[in-house]
Wavefront OBJ file of the C-alpha trace (Angstrom):
o trace
v 85.384 101.248 112.472
v 88.738 100.837 110.734
v 89.135 98.644 107.636
v 92.339 97.265 106.183
v 93.351 94.687 103.582
v 96.407 92.461 104.058
v 97.764 92.355 100.524
v 100.191 89.590 101.487
v 97.143 87.371 102.078
v 94.783 88.714 99.384
v 94.339 86.470 96.330
v 92.310 88.995 94.306
v 88.994 87.143 94.420
v 87.215 90.510 94.304
v 84.323 89.592 96.579
v 84.881 92.730 98.647
v 84.732 95.036 95.621
v 81.576 93.294 94.437
v 79.946 93.447 97.867
v 80.936 96.991 98.890
v 82.188 98.886 95.808
v 81.937 102.205 97.629
v 84.641 100.992 100.073
v 86.838 98.530 98.122
v 88.525 98.379 94.727
v 91.174 96.249 93.069
v 94.622 97.521 92.104
v 96.383 96.928 88.784
v 97.524 93.499 89.992
v 93.950 92.532 90.912
v 94.543 92.711 94.665
v 91.927 94.348 96.823
v 92.457 97.645 98.549
v 90.397 100.139 100.492
v 89.519 103.226 98.492
v 91.321 106.376 99.681
v 89.370 108.071 102.451
v 87.126 105.039 102.974
v 89.188 103.358 105.715
v 86.328 104.081 108.136
v 83.865 102.119 105.987
v 82.178 105.298 104.774
v 79.069 104.373 106.742
v 78.544 101.246 104.666
v 76.794 98.372 106.381
v 78.215 96.178 103.613
v 81.837 96.676 104.718
v 81.529 93.964 107.378
v 79.747 91.678 104.914
v 82.610 92.186 102.445
v 85.092 91.116 105.135
v 83.045 87.979 105.802
v 82.881 87.239 102.056
v 86.672 87.256 101.657
v 87.694 83.625 101.015
v 91.127 84.092 102.642
v 90.167 86.492 105.470
v 92.454 89.234 104.153
v 90.152 92.024 105.400
v 90.219 93.274 108.954
v 87.401 95.356 110.416
v 88.330 96.811 113.782
v 86.177 98.954 116.013
v 87.701 102.370 116.661
l 1 2 3 4 5 6 7 8 9 10 11 12 13 14 15 16 17 18 19 20 21 22 23 24 25 26 27 28 29 30 31 32 33 34 35 36 37 38 39 40 41 42 43 44 45 46 47 48 49 50 51 52 53 54 55 56 57 58 59 60 61 62 63 64
């Protein structure tokens, strides 16, 4: 799995960081980003749920 956040679309709602804090965080501007080294989801079943929870669909989860 490969996870990415489109920061041009992200509105900083933070649902991803709340749902899967071991994969996502928010930068100084409040926009979501994938934690370094966690682009593969770090084995978290919640990574896909975090993508679904994003109100603007800024998160992409692609199968490797």
